[in-house]
PDB file of N, CA, C, O and CB in Angstrom:
ATOM      1  N   MET A   1      38.571  85.071 115.722  1.00  0.00           N
ATOM      2  CA  MET A   1      39.408  84.727 114.591  1.00  0.00           C
ATOM      3  C   MET A   1      40.107  85.998 114.093  1.00  0.00           C
ATOM      4  O   MET A   1      39.478  87.051 113.979  1.00  0.00           O
ATOM      5  CB  MET A   1      38.569  84.061 113.458  1.00  0.00           C
ATOM      6  N   THR A   2      41.405  85.896 113.798  1.00  0.00           N
ATOM      7  CA  THR A   2      42.188  87.044 113.376  1.00  0.00           C
ATOM      8  C   THR A   2      42.130  87.194 111.862  1.00  0.00           C
ATOM      9  O   THR A   2      42.233  86.210 111.129  1.00  0.00           O
ATOM     10  CB  THR A   2      43.640  86.912 113.849  1.00  0.00           C
ATOM     11  N   LYS A   3      41.964  88.432 111.399  1.00  0.00           N
ATOM     12  CA  LYS A   3      41.945  88.690 109.960  1.00  0.00           C
ATOM     13  C   LYS A   3      43.347  89.025 109.485  1.00  0.00           C
ATOM     14  O   LYS A   3      44.105  89.689 110.192  1.00  0.00           O
ATOM     15  CB  LYS A   3      40.967  89.838 109.614  1.00  0.00           C
ATOM     16  N   LEU A   4      43.686  88.576 108.317  1.00  0.00           N
ATOM     17  CA  LEU A   4      44.952  88.932 107.703  1.00  0.00           C
ATOM     18  C   LEU A   4      44.757  90.169 106.852  1.00  0.00           C
ATOM     19  O   LEU A   4      43.827  90.235 106.048  1.00  0.00           O
ATOM     20  CB  LEU A   4      45.511  87.766 106.862  1.00  0.00           C
ATOM     21  N   ILE A   5      45.611  91.127 107.021  1.00  0.00           N
ATOM     22  CA  ILE A   5      45.524  92.370 106.260  1.00  0.00           C
ATOM     23  C   ILE A   5      46.775  92.489 105.401  1.00  0.00           C
ATOM     24  O   ILE A   5      47.890  92.379 105.909  1.00  0.00           O
ATOM     25  CB  ILE A   5      45.367  93.610 107.205  1.00  0.00           C
ATOM     26  N   LEU A   6      46.597  92.710 104.118  1.00  0.00           N
ATOM     27  CA  LEU A   6      47.725  92.890 103.217  1.00  0.00           C
ATOM     28  C   LEU A   6      48.139  94.353 103.203  1.00  0.00           C
ATOM     29  O   LEU A   6      47.312  95.253 103.052  1.00  0.00           O
ATOM     30  CB  LEU A   6      47.377  92.408 101.795  1.00  0.00           C
ATOM     31  N   VAL A   7      49.423  94.562 103.361  1.00  0.00           N
ATOM     32  CA  VAL A   7      49.954  95.920 103.350  1.00  0.00           C
ATOM     33  C   VAL A   7      50.512  96.181 101.957  1.00  0.00           C
ATOM     34  O   VAL A   7      51.302  95.383 101.452  1.00  0.00           O
ATOM     35  CB  VAL A   7      51.054  96.124 104.459  1.00  0.00           C
ATOM     36  N   PRO A   8      50.112  97.293 101.323  1.00  0.00           N
ATOM     37  CA  PRO A   8      50.625  97.558  99.974  1.00  0.00           C
ATOM     38  C   PRO A   8      52.126  97.829  99.999  1.00  0.00           C
ATOM     39  O   PRO A   8      52.652  98.409 100.948  1.00  0.00           O
ATOM     40  CB  PRO A   8      49.888  98.748  99.345  1.00  0.00           C
ATOM     41  N   LYS A   9      52.807  97.396  98.930  1.00  0.00           N
ATOM     42  CA  LYS A   9      54.248  97.571  98.819  1.00  0.00           C
ATOM     43  C   LYS A   9      54.566  99.048  98.623  1.00  0.00           C
ATOM     44  O   LYS A   9      53.961  99.714  97.783  1.00  0.00           O
ATOM     45  CB  LYS A   9      54.818  96.727  97.653  1.00  0.00           C
ATOM     46  N   GLY A  10      55.508  99.551  99.393  1.00  0.00           N
ATOM     47  CA  GLY A  10      55.888 100.951  99.279  1.00  0.00           C
ATOM     48  C   GLY A  10      57.300 101.083  98.749  1.00  0.00           C
ATOM     49  O   GLY A  10      58.164 100.271  99.082  1.00  0.00           O
ATOM     50  N   ASP A  11      57.546 102.083  97.936  1.00  0.00           N
ATOM     51  CA  ASP A  11      58.886 102.358  97.431  1.00  0.00           C
ATOM     52  C   ASP A  11      59.497 103.472  98.259  1.00  0.00           C
ATOM     53  O   ASP A  11      59.097 104.633  98.173  1.00  0.00           O
ATOM     54  CB  ASP A  11      58.856 102.738  95.926  1.00  0.00           C
ATOM     55  N   SER A  12      60.448 103.099  99.040  1.00  0.00           N
ATOM     56  CA  SER A  12      61.133 104.061  99.887  1.00  0.00           C
ATOM     57  C   SER A  12      62.489 104.388  99.262  1.00  0.00           C
ATOM     58  O   SER A  12      63.162 103.487  98.761  1.00  0.00           O
ATOM     59  CB  SER A  12      61.301 103.511 101.335  1.00  0.00           C
ATOM     60  N   PRO A  13      62.901 105.644  99.280  1.00  0.00           N
ATOM     61  CA  PRO A  13      64.217 105.976  98.733  1.00  0.00           C
ATOM     62  C   PRO A  13      65.344 105.292  99.512  1.00  0.00           C
ATOM     63  O   PRO A  13      66.408 105.020  98.956  1.00  0.00           O
ATOM     64  CB  PRO A  13      64.421 107.491  98.744  1.00  0.00           C
ATOM     65  N   LYS A  14      65.112 105.019 100.787  1.00  0.00           N
ATOM     66  CA  LYS A  14      66.126 104.336 101.581  1.00  0.00           C
ATOM     67  C   LYS A  14      66.315 102.905 101.101  1.00  0.00           C
ATOM     68  O   LYS A  14      67.440 102.409 101.044  1.00  0.00           O
ATOM     69  CB  LYS A  14      65.748 104.351 103.062  1.00  0.00           C
ATOM     70  N   ILE A  15      65.222 102.244 100.756  1.00  0.00           N
ATOM     71  CA  ILE A  15      65.299 100.868 100.261  1.00  0.00           C
ATOM     72  C   ILE A  15      66.043 100.832  98.923  1.00  0.00           C
ATOM     73  O   ILE A  15      66.832  99.921  98.672  1.00  0.00           O
ATOM     74  CB  ILE A  15      63.878 100.260 100.109  1.00  0.00           C
ATOM     75  N   LYS A  16      65.792 101.808  98.082  1.00  0.00           N
ATOM     76  CA  LYS A  16      66.483 101.858  96.789  1.00  0.00           C
ATOM     77  C   LYS A  16      67.985 102.041  96.975  1.00  0.00           C
ATOM     78  O   LYS A  16      68.779 101.459  96.236  1.00  0.00           O
ATOM     79  CB  LYS A  16      65.920 102.994  95.923  1.00  0.00           C
ATOM     80  N   GLN A  17      68.377 102.852  97.963  1.00  0.00           N
ATOM     81  CA  GLN A  17      69.800 103.051  98.236  1.00  0.00           C
ATOM     82  C   GLN A  17      70.440 101.763  98.753  1.00  0.00           C
ATOM     83  O   GLN A  17      71.573 101.440  98.396  1.00  0.00           O
ATOM     84  CB  GLN A  17      69.998 104.187  99.253  1.00  0.00           C
ATOM     85  N   ILE A  18      69.719 101.040  99.583  1.00  0.00           N
ATOM     86  CA  ILE A  18      70.242  99.787 100.127  1.00  0.00           C
ATOM     87  C   ILE A  18      70.405  98.758  99.019  1.00  0.00           C
ATOM     88  O   ILE A  18      71.425  98.071  98.964  1.00  0.00           O
ATOM     89  CB  ILE A  18      69.316  99.242 101.230  1.00  0.00           C
ATOM     90  N   ILE A  19      69.422  98.639  98.137  1.00  0.00           N
ATOM     91  CA  ILE A  19      69.501  97.688  97.023  1.00  0.00           C
ATOM     92  C   ILE A  19      70.651  98.036  96.104  1.00  0.00           C
ATOM     93  O   ILE A  19      71.355  97.146  95.627  1.00  0.00           O
ATOM     94  CB  ILE A  19      68.189  97.665  96.233  1.00  0.00           C
ATOM     95  N   LYS A  20      70.851  99.315  95.851  1.00  0.00           N
ATOM     96  CA  LYS A  20      71.948  99.765  94.999  1.00  0.00           C
ATOM     97  C   LYS A  20      73.304  99.402  95.625  1.00  0.00           C
ATOM     98  O   LYS A  20      74.217  98.956  94.930  1.00  0.00           O
ATOM     99  CB  LYS A  20      71.853 101.290  94.763  1.00  0.00           C
ATOM    100  N   ARG A  21      73.422  99.598  96.940  1.00  0.00           N
ATOM    101  CA  ARG A  21      74.665  99.289  97.633  1.00  0.00           C
ATOM    102  C   ARG A  21      74.942  97.780  97.642  1.00  0.00           C
ATOM    103  O   ARG A  21      76.081  97.359  97.441  1.00  0.00           O
ATOM    104  CB  ARG A  21      74.613  99.824  99.066  1.00  0.00           C
ATOM    105  N   VAL A  22      73.918  96.979  97.871  1.00  0.00           N
ATOM    106  CA  VAL A  22      74.091  95.521  97.902  1.00  0.00           C
ATOM    107  C   VAL A  22      74.458  94.991  96.523  1.00  0.00           C
ATOM    108  O   VAL A  22      75.312  94.112  96.407  1.00  0.00           O
ATOM    109  CB  VAL A  22      72.808  94.833  98.408  1.00  0.00           C
ATOM    110  N   ASN A  23      73.828  95.510  95.481  1.00  0.00           N
ATOM    111  CA  ASN A  23      74.156  95.066  94.123  1.00  0.00           C
ATOM    112  C   ASN A  23      75.585  95.426  93.750  1.00  0.00           C
ATOM    113  O   ASN A  23      76.252  94.655  93.060  1.00  0.00           O
ATOM    114  CB  ASN A  23      73.187  95.678  93.114  1.00  0.00           C
ATOM    115  N   ALA A  24      76.066  96.572  94.186  1.00  0.00           N
ATOM    116  CA  ALA A  24      77.442  96.968  93.901  1.00  0.00           C
ATOM    117  C   ALA A  24      78.419  96.074  94.662  1.00  0.00           C
ATOM    118  O   ALA A  24      79.499  95.771  94.154  1.00  0.00           O
ATOM    119  CB  ALA A  24      77.668  98.449  94.271  1.00  0.00           C
ATOM    120  N   PHE A  25      78.057  95.651  95.864  1.00  0.00           N
ATOM    121  CA  PHE A  25      78.937  94.827  96.679  1.00  0.00           C
ATOM    122  C   PHE A  25      78.994  93.393  96.166  1.00  0.00           C
ATOM    123  O   PHE A  25      80.040  92.752  96.269  1.00  0.00           O
ATOM    124  CB  PHE A  25      78.480  94.845  98.127  1.00  0.00           C
ATOM    125  N   SER A  26      77.911  92.879  95.623  1.00  0.00           N
ATOM    126  CA  SER A  26      77.862  91.475  95.225  1.00  0.00           C
ATOM    127  C   SER A  26      78.678  91.183  93.971  1.00  0.00           C
ATOM    128  O   SER A  26      78.859  90.015  93.627  1.00  0.00           O
ATOM    129  CB  SER A  26      76.435  91.061  95.001  1.00  0.00           C
ATOM    130  N   LYS A  27      79.175  92.202  93.279  1.00  0.00           N
ATOM    131  CA  LYS A  27      79.968  91.963  92.082  1.00  0.00           C
ATOM    132  C   LYS A  27      81.409  91.572  92.407  1.00  0.00           C
ATOM    133  O   LYS A  27      82.142  91.107  91.533  1.00  0.00           O
ATOM    134  CB  LYS A  27      79.958  93.193  91.206  1.00  0.00           C
ATOM    135  N   VAL A  28      81.811  91.761  93.657  1.00  0.00           N
ATOM    136  CA  VAL A  28      83.162  91.411  94.073  1.00  0.00           C
ATOM    137  C   VAL A  28      83.269  89.891  94.152  1.00  0.00           C
ATOM    138  O   VAL A  28      82.415  89.233  94.746  1.00  0.00           O
ATOM    139  CB  VAL A  28      83.519  92.070  95.440  1.00  0.00           C
ATOM    140  N   ALA A  29      84.309  89.345  93.557  1.00  0.00           N
ATOM    141  CA  ALA A  29      84.495  87.890  93.554  1.00  0.00           C
ATOM    142  C   ALA A  29      85.280  87.472  94.792  1.00  0.00           C
ATOM    143  O   ALA A  29      86.394  87.946  95.015  1.00  0.00           O
ATOM    144  CB  ALA A  29      85.226  87.425  92.262  1.00  0.00           C
ATOM    145  N   PHE A  30      84.712  86.603  95.579  1.00  0.00           N
ATOM    146  CA  PHE A  30      85.374  86.075  96.755  1.00  0.00           C
ATOM    147  C   PHE A  30      85.788  84.641  96.483  1.00  0.00           C
ATOM    148  O   PHE A  30      85.105  83.910  95.766  1.00  0.00           O
ATOM    149  CB  PHE A  30      84.461  86.162  97.997  1.00  0.00           C
ATOM    150  N   LEU A  31      86.911  84.246  97.063  1.00  0.00           N
ATOM    151  CA  LEU A  31      87.289  82.844  97.018  1.00  0.00           C
ATOM    152  C   LEU A  31      86.387  82.098  97.991  1.00  0.00           C
ATOM    153  O   LEU A  31      86.122  82.572  99.096  1.00  0.00           O
ATOM    154  CB  LEU A  31      88.806  82.642  97.368  1.00  0.00           C
ATOM    155  N   GLN A  32      85.920  80.932  97.573  1.00  0.00           N
ATOM    156  CA  GLN A  32      85.066  80.146  98.449  1.00  0.00           C
ATOM    157  C   GLN A  32      85.435  78.681  98.311  1.00  0.00           C
ATOM    158  O   GLN A  32      85.561  78.165  97.201  1.00  0.00           O
ATOM    159  CB  GLN A  32      83.570  80.371  98.123  1.00  0.00           C
ATOM    160  N   CYS A  33      85.607  78.024  99.431  1.00  0.00           N
ATOM    161  CA  CYS A  33      85.957  76.607  99.456  1.00  0.00           C
ATOM    162  C   CYS A  33      84.713  75.761  99.164  1.00  0.00           C
ATOM    163  O   CYS A  33      83.588  76.258  99.203  1.00  0.00           O
ATOM    164  CB  CYS A  33      86.576  76.219 100.828  1.00  0.00           C
ATOM    165  N   ALA A  34      84.935  74.489  98.875  1.00  0.00           N
ATOM    166  CA  ALA A  34      83.815  73.581  98.635  1.00  0.00           C
ATOM    167  C   ALA A  34      82.984  73.378  99.901  1.00  0.00           C
ATOM    168  O   ALA A  34      81.810  73.018  99.819  1.00  0.00           O
ATOM    169  CB  ALA A  34      84.326  72.232  98.120  1.00  0.00           C
ATOM    170  N   CYS A  35      83.588  73.607 101.077  1.00  0.00           N
ATOM    171  CA  CYS A  35      82.844  73.460 102.332  1.00  0.00           C
ATOM    172  C   CYS A  35      81.947  74.665 102.592  1.00  0.00           C
ATOM    173  O   CYS A  35      81.097  74.619 103.482  1.00  0.00           O
ATOM    174  CB  CYS A  35      83.811  73.269 103.504  1.00  0.00           C
ATOM    175  N   GLY A  36      82.125  75.758 101.820  1.00  0.00           N
ATOM    176  CA  GLY A  36      81.290  76.935 101.963  1.00  0.00           C
ATOM    177  C   GLY A  36      81.957  78.069 102.720  1.00  0.00           C
ATOM    178  O   GLY A  36      81.390  79.155 102.837  1.00  0.00           O
ATOM    179  N   SER A  37      83.151  77.829 103.234  1.00  0.00           N
ATOM    180  CA  SER A  37      83.857  78.842 104.016  1.00  0.00           C
ATOM    181  C   SER A  37      84.592  79.816 103.102  1.00  0.00           C
ATOM    182  O   SER A  37      85.012  79.453 102.004  1.00  0.00           O
ATOM    183  CB  SER A  37      84.843  78.180 104.987  1.00  0.00           C
ATOM    184  N   ARG A  38      84.742  81.052 103.565  1.00  0.00           N
ATOM    185  CA  ARG A  38      85.493  82.059 102.815  1.00  0.00           C
ATOM    186  C   ARG A  38      86.714  82.542 103.601  1.00  0.00           C
ATOM    187  O   ARG A  38      87.324  83.551 103.247  1.00  0.00           O
ATOM    188  CB  ARG A  38      84.587  83.248 102.469  1.00  0.00           C
ATOM    189  N   ASP A  39      87.064  81.824 104.658  1.00  0.00           N
ATOM    190  CA  ASP A  39      88.245  82.164 105.454  1.00  0.00           C
ATOM    191  C   ASP A  39      89.454  81.504 104.815  1.00  0.00           C
ATOM    192  O   ASP A  39      89.536  80.277 104.754  1.00  0.00           O
ATOM    193  CB  ASP A  39      88.083  81.714 106.944  1.00  0.00           C
ATOM    194  N   MET A  40      90.397  82.315 104.337  1.00  0.00           N
ATOM    195  CA  MET A  40      91.547  81.795 103.607  1.00  0.00           C
ATOM    196  C   MET A  40      92.858  82.171 104.282  1.00  0.00           C
ATOM    197  O   MET A  40      92.966  83.204 104.942  1.00  0.00           O
ATOM    198  CB  MET A  40      91.535  82.306 102.178  1.00  0.00           C
ATOM    199  N   ILE A  41      93.846  81.311 104.101  1.00  0.00           N
ATOM    200  CA  ILE A  41      95.205  81.559 104.552  1.00  0.00           C
ATOM    201  C   ILE A  41      96.101  81.441 103.330  1.00  0.00           C
ATOM    202  O   ILE A  41      96.026  80.456 102.595  1.00  0.00           O
ATOM    203  CB  ILE A  41      95.639  80.561 105.692  1.00  0.00           C
ATOM    204  N   GLN A  42      96.953  82.448 103.108  1.00  0.00           N
ATOM    205  CA  GLN A  42      97.868  82.397 101.968  1.00  0.00           C
ATOM    206  C   GLN A  42      99.181  81.777 102.442  1.00  0.00           C
ATOM    207  O   GLN A  42      99.789  82.244 103.405  1.00  0.00           O
ATOM    208  CB  GLN A  42      98.102  83.828 101.357  1.00  0.00           C
ATOM    209  N   VAL A  43      99.613  80.714 101.748  1.00  0.00           N
ATOM    210  CA  VAL A  43     100.820  79.996 102.099  1.00  0.00           C
ATOM    211  C   VAL A  43     101.800  80.111 100.942  1.00  0.00           C
ATOM    212  O   VAL A  43     101.422  79.940  99.783  1.00  0.00           O
ATOM    213  CB  VAL A  43     100.516  78.511 102.434  1.00  0.00           C
ATOM    214  N   THR A  44     103.070  80.405 101.258  1.00  0.00           N
ATOM    215  CA  THR A  44     104.118  80.458 100.243  1.00  0.00           C
ATOM    216  C   THR A  44     105.115  79.357 100.541  1.00  0.00           C
ATOM    217  O   THR A  44     105.670  79.295 101.638  1.00  0.00           O
ATOM    218  CB  THR A  44     104.817  81.856 100.210  1.00  0.00           C
ATOM    219  N   THR A  45     105.348  78.476  99.556  1.00  0.00           N
ATOM    220  CA  THR A  45     106.255  77.353  99.711  1.00  0.00           C
ATOM    221  C   THR A  45     107.466  77.553  98.812  1.00  0.00           C
ATOM    222  O   THR A  45     107.324  78.017  97.680  1.00  0.00           O
ATOM    223  CB  THR A  45     105.545  76.024  99.387  1.00  0.00           C
ATOM    224  N   GLY A  46     108.652  77.212  99.297  1.00  0.00           N
ATOM    225  CA  GLY A  46     109.860  77.293  98.485  1.00  0.00           C
ATOM    226  C   GLY A  46     110.382  78.708  98.306  1.00  0.00           C
ATOM    227  O   GLY A  46     110.986  79.018  97.280  1.00  0.00           O
ATOM    228  N   LEU A  47     110.164  79.552  99.269  1.00  0.00           N
ATOM    229  CA  LEU A  47     110.579  80.951  99.179  1.00  0.00           C
ATOM    230  C   LEU A  47     112.052  81.082  99.586  1.00  0.00           C
ATOM    231  O   LEU A  47     112.467  80.520 100.600  1.00  0.00           O
ATOM    232  CB  LEU A  47     109.681  81.850 100.077  1.00  0.00           C
ATOM    233  N   LEU A  48     112.829  81.813  98.808  1.00  0.00           N
ATOM    234  CA  LEU A  48     114.232  82.074  99.114  1.00  0.00           C
ATOM    235  C   LEU A  48     114.404  83.545  99.433  1.00  0.00           C
ATOM    236  O   LEU A  48     113.821  84.406  98.774  1.00  0.00           O
ATOM    237  CB  LEU A  48     115.149  81.656  97.940  1.00  0.00           C
ATOM    238  N   LEU A  49     115.210  83.830 100.453  1.00  0.00           N
ATOM    239  CA  LEU A  49     115.503  85.217 100.800  1.00  0.00           C
ATOM    240  C   LEU A  49     116.860  85.570 100.199  1.00  0.00           C
ATOM    241  O   LEU A  49     117.869  84.942 100.519  1.00  0.00           O
ATOM    242  CB  LEU A  49     115.493  85.436 102.358  1.00  0.00           C
ATOM    243  N   ASP A  50     116.880  86.565  99.336  1.00  0.00           N
ATOM    244  CA  ASP A  50     118.104  87.016  98.691  1.00  0.00           C
ATOM    245  C   ASP A  50     118.367  88.450  99.127  1.00  0.00           C
ATOM    246  O   ASP A  50     117.779  89.386  98.586  1.00  0.00           O
ATOM    247  CB  ASP A  50     118.002  86.908  97.135  1.00  0.00           C
ATOM    248  N   GLY A  51     119.252  88.623 100.108  1.00  0.00           N
ATOM    249  CA  GLY A  51     119.537  89.961 100.617  1.00  0.00           C
ATOM    250  C   GLY A  51     118.361  90.573 101.348  1.00  0.00           C
ATOM    251  O   GLY A  51     118.202  91.793 101.350  1.00  0.00           O
ATOM    252  N   GLY A  52     117.539  89.752 101.964  1.00  0.00           N
ATOM    253  CA  GLY A  52     116.393  90.247 102.708  1.00  0.00           C
ATOM    254  C   GLY A  52     115.126  90.401 101.884  1.00  0.00           C
ATOM    255  O   GLY A  52     114.071  90.710 102.437  1.00  0.00           O
ATOM    256  N   THR A  53     115.206  90.190 100.562  1.00  0.00           N
ATOM    257  CA  THR A  53     114.005  90.284  99.717  1.00  0.00           C
ATOM    258  C   THR A  53     113.562  88.889  99.312  1.00  0.00           C
ATOM    259  O   THR A  53     114.393  88.071  98.918  1.00  0.00           O
ATOM    260  CB  THR A  53     114.272  91.155  98.455  1.00  0.00           C
ATOM    261  N   PRO A  54     112.271  88.603  99.402  1.00  0.00           N
ATOM    262  CA  PRO A  54     111.786  87.271  99.024  1.00  0.00           C
ATOM    263  C   PRO A  54     111.816  87.069  97.504  1.00  0.00           C
ATOM    264  O   PRO A  54     111.439  87.956  96.739  1.00  0.00           O
ATOM    265  CB  PRO A  54     110.358  87.059  99.550  1.00  0.00           C
ATOM    266  N   LYS A  55     112.270  85.892  97.088  1.00  0.00           N
ATOM    267  CA  LYS A  55     112.301  85.560  95.657  1.00  0.00           C
ATOM    268  C   LYS A  55     111.809  84.136  95.459  1.00  0.00           C
ATOM    269  O   LYS A  55     112.092  83.243  96.257  1.00  0.00           O
ATOM    270  CB  LYS A  55     113.734  85.728  95.071  1.00  0.00           C
ATOM    271  N   GLY A  56     111.063  83.947  94.370  1.00  0.00           N
ATOM    272  CA  GLY A  56     110.582  82.618  94.014  1.00  0.00           C
ATOM    273  C   GLY A  56     109.456  82.157  94.917  1.00  0.00           C
ATOM    274  O   GLY A  56     108.811  82.953  95.598  1.00  0.00           O
ATOM    275  N   GLY A  57     109.240  80.873  94.906  1.00  0.00           N
ATOM    276  CA  GLY A  57     108.204  80.279  95.744  1.00  0.00           C
ATOM    277  C   GLY A  57     106.876  80.156  95.024  1.00  0.00           C
ATOM    278  O   GLY A  57     106.658  80.760  93.974  1.00  0.00           O
ATOM    279  N   THR A  58     106.007  79.372  95.604  1.00  0.00           N
ATOM    280  CA  THR A  58     104.679  79.139  95.055  1.00  0.00           C
ATOM    281  C   THR A  58     103.641  79.571  96.081  1.00  0.00           C
ATOM    282  O   THR A  58     103.671  79.125  97.227  1.00  0.00           O
ATOM    283  CB  THR A  58     104.487  77.648  94.665  1.00  0.00           C
ATOM    284  N   LYS A  59     102.727  80.437  95.669  1.00  0.00           N
ATOM    285  CA  LYS A  59     101.673  80.896  96.571  1.00  0.00           C
ATOM    286  C   LYS A  59     100.427  80.040  96.369  1.00  0.00           C
ATOM    287  O   LYS A  59     100.040  79.726  95.244  1.00  0.00           O
ATOM    288  CB  LYS A  59     101.352  82.397  96.333  1.00  0.00           C
ATOM    289  N   GLN A  60      99.813  79.673  97.489  1.00  0.00           N
ATOM    290  CA  GLN A  60      98.572  78.909  97.449  1.00  0.00           C
ATOM    291  C   GLN A  60      97.627  79.470  98.501  1.00  0.00           C
ATOM    292  O   GLN A  60      98.063  79.985  99.530  1.00  0.00           O
ATOM    293  CB  GLN A  60      98.833  77.389  97.684  1.00  0.00           C
ATOM    294  N   TRP A  61      96.336  79.367  98.236  1.00  0.00           N
ATOM    295  CA  TRP A  61      95.314  79.768  99.194  1.00  0.00           C
ATOM    296  C   TRP A  61      94.729  78.505  99.802  1.00  0.00           C
ATOM    297  O   TRP A  61      94.261  77.623  99.081  1.00  0.00           O
ATOM    298  CB  TRP A  61      94.202  80.644  98.520  1.00  0.00           C
ATOM    299  N   LEU A  62      94.754  78.414 101.136  1.00  0.00           N
ATOM    300  CA  LEU A  62      94.198  77.271 101.838  1.00  0.00           C
ATOM    301  C   LEU A  62      92.964  77.712 102.615  1.00  0.00           C
ATOM    302  O   LEU A  62      92.903  78.827 103.133  1.00  0.00           O
ATOM    303  CB  LEU A  62      95.248  76.636 102.780  1.00  0.00           C
ATOM    304  N   CYS A  63      91.989  76.821 102.687  1.00  0.00           N
ATOM    305  CA  CYS A  63      90.773  77.089 103.461  1.00  0.00           C
ATOM    306  C   CYS A  63      91.103  76.923 104.946  1.00  0.00           C
ATOM    307  O   CYS A  63      91.585  75.869 105.361  1.00  0.00           O
ATOM    308  CB  CYS A  63      89.598  76.129 103.032  1.00  0.00           C
ATOM    309  N   ALA A  64      90.846  77.958 105.742  1.00  0.00           N
ATOM    310  CA  ALA A  64      91.175  77.923 107.171  1.00  0.00           C
ATOM    311  C   ALA A  64      90.294  76.920 107.926  1.00  0.00           C
ATOM    312  O   ALA A  64      90.769  76.260 108.851  1.00  0.00           O
ATOM    313  CB  ALA A  64      91.017  79.324 107.785  1.00  0.00           C
ATOM    314  N   SER A  65      89.032  76.801 107.546  1.00  0.00           N
ATOM    315  CA  SER A  65      88.132  75.870 108.238  1.00  0.00           C
ATOM    316  C   SER A  65      88.541  74.426 108.006  1.00  0.00           C
ATOM    317  O   SER A  65      88.517  73.613 108.930  1.00  0.00           O
ATOM    318  CB  SER A  65      86.693  76.078 107.777  1.00  0.00           C
ATOM    319  N   CYS A  66      88.917  74.107 106.772  1.00  0.00           N
ATOM    320  CA  CYS A  66      89.354  72.748 106.463  1.00  0.00           C
ATOM    321  C   CYS A  66      90.700  72.459 107.115  1.00  0.00           C
ATOM    322  O   CYS A  66      90.951  71.338 107.556  1.00  0.00           O
ATOM    323  CB  CYS A  66      89.443  72.541 104.941  1.00  0.00           C
ATOM    324  N   LEU A  67      91.573  73.474 107.178  1.00  0.00           N
ATOM    325  CA  LEU A  67      92.892  73.303 107.774  1.00  0.00           C
ATOM    326  C   LEU A  67      92.781  72.997 109.261  1.00  0.00           C
ATOM    327  O   LEU A  67      93.573  72.215 109.788  1.00  0.00           O
ATOM    328  CB  LEU A  67      93.743  74.554 107.556  1.00  0.00           C
ATOM    329  N   VAL A  68      91.811  73.598 109.948  1.00  0.00           N
ATOM    330  CA  VAL A  68      91.590  73.321 111.369  1.00  0.00           C
ATOM    331  C   VAL A  68      91.136  71.876 111.561  1.00  0.00           C
ATOM    332  O   VAL A  68      91.458  71.250 112.571  1.00  0.00           O
ATOM    333  CB  VAL A  68      90.545  74.295 111.960  1.00  0.00           C
ATOM    334  N   LYS A  69      90.388  71.348 110.594  1.00  0.00           N
ATOM    335  CA  LYS A  69      89.921  69.959 110.668  1.00  0.00           C
ATOM    336  C   LYS A  69      90.998  68.964 110.277  1.00  0.00           C
ATOM    337  O   LYS A  69      90.823  67.758 110.449  1.00  0.00           O
ATOM    338  CB  LYS A  69      88.714  69.768 109.780  1.00  0.00           C
ATOM    339  N   GLY A  70      92.131  69.467 109.744  1.00  0.00           N
ATOM    340  CA  GLY A  70      93.226  68.579 109.355  1.00  0.00           C
ATOM    341  C   GLY A  70      93.256  68.268 107.881  1.00  0.00           C
ATOM    342  O   GLY A  70      94.033  67.416 107.451  1.00  0.00           O
ATOM    343  N   VAL A  71      92.429  68.934 107.088  1.00  0.00           N
ATOM    344  CA  VAL A  71      92.375  68.709 105.641  1.00  0.00           C
ATOM    345  C   VAL A  71      93.044  69.886 104.955  1.00  0.00           C
ATOM    346  O   VAL A  71      92.709  71.038 105.229  1.00  0.00           O
ATOM    347  CB  VAL A  71      90.899  68.530 105.138  1.00  0.00           C
ATOM    348  N   ARG A  72      93.991  69.603 104.062  1.00  0.00           N
ATOM    349  CA  ARG A  72      94.658  70.686 103.319  1.00  0.00           C
ATOM    350  C   ARG A  72      93.939  70.843 101.982  1.00  0.00           C
ATOM    351  O   ARG A  72      94.263  70.150 101.017  1.00  0.00           O
ATOM    352  CB  ARG A  72      96.200  70.387 103.105  1.00  0.00           C
ATOM    353  N   SER A  73      92.980  71.737 101.923  1.00  0.00           N
ATOM    354  CA  SER A  73      92.241  71.943 100.677  1.00  0.00           C
ATOM    355  C   SER A  73      92.715  73.240 100.044  1.00  0.00           C
ATOM    356  O   SER A  73      92.607  74.312 100.640  1.00  0.00           O
ATOM    357  CB  SER A  73      90.698  71.975 100.928  1.00  0.00           C
ATOM    358  N   ILE A  74      93.241  73.133  98.834  1.00  0.00           N
ATOM    359  CA  ILE A  74      93.751  74.277  98.107  1.00  0.00           C
ATOM    360  C   ILE A  74      92.612  74.883  97.305  1.00  0.00           C
ATOM    361  O   ILE A  74      91.907  74.178  96.583  1.00  0.00           O
ATOM    362  CB  ILE A  74      94.935  73.878  97.187  1.00  0.00           C
ATOM    363  N   VAL A  75      92.431  76.204  97.435  1.00  0.00           N
ATOM    364  CA  VAL A  75      91.352  76.917  96.745  1.00  0.00           C
ATOM    365  C   VAL A  75      91.967  77.696  95.598  1.00  0.00           C
ATOM    366  O   VAL A  75      92.969  78.390  95.775  1.00  0.00           O
ATOM    367  CB  VAL A  75      90.570  77.870  97.720  1.00  0.00           C
ATOM    368  N   TYR A  76      91.370  77.582  94.431  1.00  0.00           N
ATOM    369  CA  TYR A  76      91.912  78.256  93.246  1.00  0.00           C
ATOM    370  C   TYR A  76      91.120  79.499  92.948  1.00  0.00           C
ATOM    371  O   TYR A  76      91.421  80.206  91.986  1.00  0.00           O
ATOM    372  CB  TYR A  76      91.907  77.326  92.031  1.00  0.00           C
TER     373      TYR A  76
END
């Protein structure tokens, strides 16, 4: 029969650096679709070119995973 041995928790400076880095990264807000995907495509509709510069139009973010399935889901 095998015995279970508990290993005491150790505080490593490397682990503290990793936790600090992950916490700093998680504060960034990502767009996420209802399907759970974060792959986005930016679409501009109604854009006019005036002398080579774009003017007007409406920008929307579409979920790439839903778009491949044939669903146009707009992410806000």
